[in-house]
N, C-alpha and C positions, 0 to 999 in steps of 0.2 A: 504493500500500500504506500510505502514511502519512496519507492523508486519511480523516477520519471519514465514515461514512455520514450521510446527511441526518437519519435517525432510527435510533439504535441499538436494541439489545434485549439483555435478559438471559435466558439459558436456564438454568433452575434444575433441571429434571427431564427428563433425556433418556437414551436408551439406544443402544448400538451393538451390532450383531451382526456377528461376524467369521467368516471361513472357518476350517477346521481349520489348525492350525500357522501361523497368520499373526498371532498376538498381538503379536509384536515389531514388525512393520510397522505394525499398527494403533495401538499405543501411541506409536510414533515419529510417526506422522501426526497423532494427536490432540494431541500436544505442539506440533507445528508449527502446527496449526490454531488452537490457543489463542494462540500467540505472534502470528500474523499478524492475529488477530481483535481483539486489544486496541486497536490504533490505529484500527480501524474503528468502535469503540464497541460491540463485541459481546463479551459476557462469558458464560462457561459455568461451571457447577459441574462436578464430576467426573461423567462419565457412568457408568451401569451398563454393563459390557461383558460380553457373552455369546459364547462360542465355540460355533459349530455343529459338530456332528460331520460325518461323511462324507455323510449323507443330506440331500437337499433338504428332507425332512420335518422335519428339526431346525430349519431356519430358520422354517418355518411354526409349529412347536410353540412355539418361543421367543417369537415375536411374539404368538401367541394367549394365552400364559400371562403374559408379562411387561409388555405394554403396558397401562398403567392409565389410568383416567379423567383423572388429572392429568399424564400424560406429555405434555410439550410438543413433543418431536421425537424421531424415530428415524432413525439412520443405519445403513444396511445395506451392508456391504462384501461384494460378491459374488465368488465364486471365479473367475468367467469371465463372458463376455457372452452366455451362453445366455438366450434370450428366455423360456423356460418358467419359470425361477426368478424372473426379474424380474417377469413377469406374476403369478405366485403371490404374491410379496411385496406388490406394489401392490394386488392384489385384497383382501388382508387389511387393509392400511393405509389403503385408501380406503373399503372397504365394511364389513368386520367390526369393525375397531378404528380408526375414522377418526382419523388424526393426521398432521400434516405429516411428510414423510419425504424422505430423499435416498439414492439407491442409487449406489454407487461401485464400480467393478470393481477388484479387488485390485491388478492391475498398475499402476493409476493412482497408488496410494498406497504402492507398494513403496519401501523405502529406497533401492533402486537406480534408482528412476525419476528422470529428469532434470527439472529445473524444478519440484520438489515444492513449493517455497514459493509459486510462482505458481499452481500447481494448487490448493493449500490456500486461497489468497486467493479464487480464483474460487468454490470450494465454500463458503467462509465467507459470501460475499455471497449466494449462492443460498440457503443454509441460513437466514441471517438474514431474507431476504425472505419465506420461507415461514412464519416465525413472527411477522411483524408489523413488521419493520424496513422502512425506506424507503431504498434505496441512494442515490437522488438525486431531484430534482424539476426541473421547468422553471418559469420565472417566467411564469405565465399572467396575461394581462390581459383578463379578461372584463368586459363592461359591468355585470354584476350577478351575483348568486348563480347558479352554473352547475353542472349535473351532467352528466357524460359517461356515456352508456349504450351498451352493446353487447349484441346478442342475435342468435342464429342458431339454426336448426333443422337437426339432422343426421338424415338418413334412411339406413338401411342399404341395402346393395345388393339386399336382398330386398324392396324397396318394392313391386315389381310383384306379388309373391305376398302382400303385406300380412301377413307373419308376424312381423316384428320391429317393436317400438315405435320411434317417433321420439324424439329427445332434444333438448331445448331447453337451450342454455347462455345464462345471463344474468349480466351484470356491470355495476355502476354505481359511480361514484366517490362518496365520502362526505365529502370535505373540500375546502377551497379550494385546497390544494396538489396535489390529485389523486394522493395517495399512499396513501389507504385506500379499500378497495373492499368492496362487498357482492356476493356471487355466489351463484347458485342454479342447480340443475339440475332440469328438469321432464321427466318421462317422459309421453309422450302417445301417442294412437292412431297406428298406422303411416300415414305419408304426410301427416299433418296439419300444415299450415303455420301456421295461426292459433293463437296462444297465448292461452289463457283463464285460466291459473292466476295 
């Protein structure tokens, strides 16, 4: 907890969406998150905090209305671990309003939760990594300039019927410390293994 990340980051514009009647727990957790992040080299401005009402539609509405082009990060505190809300939130934050995000279930950040500082530290490292920090690196010794590349093609279970398109995931390192990456997703014809994009 007292060791700085390899490369820290400052988060100036971010927002938090919280479940109904959980503002106290959220504020308490955000205070702890800020405290444990400072030694890591991660700093935050005060986030915009929005409380969703009872409906799951409130989460979606807040995200669609409040995430701006200059939003660096969104934290969504979910009332429970139901997959439908998580999927809806990620669909908005990955496709409609693309921005790095972190979903956390309310019981994880509850004031009565044990080990909350440890949980906050783990979340801080994840959060920072998603916005450009580098938690650590290894000391690589390559004979010359080197790029590490990974690529794979995913085919849905309906490949036989050729109904769903295949998806290519591509990632490549961009610096000598292997801490910065370029990544891209390519959608292509169902069942196609060769990548031409």
